[in-house]
Phi, psi and omega in degrees: 000317179299320179296318180295318180299314179296320180296313182288338173291320175297315179301316182295317186274334188237321190275324188266005183267153177292148180056047183290153177272097186297316181297316179295323178295318179298321178295318179296319179290325177295318178296318178299315181298320179296324180288328190239012185301329182300332181287340183294343179263002181277156176301142179059030176278000184299331182286325174293319178295320178298318178297321179297313180290327176296321178301315177297314182298314180296320179298319178295317180298318180293323181295335181283352181279352177295137181302333183261007184286151173228158181268109175269150181299328179294321178293316180298319179299319179295316181296317178295317181300310183294321179297315180296318180298316181301311183295315181293325177301316181293312184293319186284345183245021181297136174212190185288356177261355185300321182294344182263006179293153177291156185300331186296335175295318179289330173297314180300316179297316180296317178300317180297317180293317179296324177297315178298317179303314184289322178299310182294320179298317187280322189239026188304313183296321178291322179297315180296320179295332180266013175069028171280143179270089182292331177295320177298319180294318177300316181295328178293318177296317178300319179297320179293318177302316177298318179298318178306322184289349180266000187262110172063205181275167180301339179275358181293149179304327180298320179292318181297309180290329175297323176296323179295311179299316180299317181298317180289323178298318180295322181287318185276334181231060187294339183266006183293136172230122182297143180290324177214150173293154183244126180278134181295156182278183185290345182276354183296147175290343178232079185305139177089354181288139175255122177269115180269177184298320182297319180291320182284332184262023173278143185298125178275168177269109181251031181285346179278169175236122177262108190288151169061033179275122179294128181088024183298338178296341180285348180292331186269098182286345182266358181208161176090340182293333180293345181283345179284140189289161176289156176290130182290126179267072181238124182056245184237144176282355186255032183266010179209152176212156179230000000 
């Protein structure tokens, strides 16, 4: 509990503010990690790890809001790395208690998926030139949407936020075709059901409002994308790969 309180205090004071100091935030998170690294090996520490990676991801996203910011391949690599770790941690550690997690865990997952969607949509040609596997990133988001559908009842936060991620994924990646169908997990209300692309890519009902969601500007696929910075033309665009 103490580790979580300190982590979220850093997020509140450093990561979520406009014009954040990225270097200072990284130092604060590094110090926090040194103090609490022993907990990362404890059972069910995945949620603490997810919060740590979310702090990094949010700090990077906030730093890009500066009018003079540009997208460097090193920053992009960090954002993709943290997003992938967050999503994979959740999917790989699913158990019968997953449906009882607090909503903020699903917020973190949704933010990570929306970030990946927006990154691939905005910088796809540059990513391909730099040897990023954009198909892998698309499939990871698709896998998360499918995973959301296996959590609890249709009124569960996972289903609600999954619909949001799915709607943006469909708008930003309309040509996506999954490489393989994904079988739902043991938490599904209909065990053994396979959700195919047609079922997952049907338009959801987004008439509701989910209040106070960090990154809500990502919901609007028709606006806000112009705020993301241009790709920095420094040396070579092929200096990183994922």
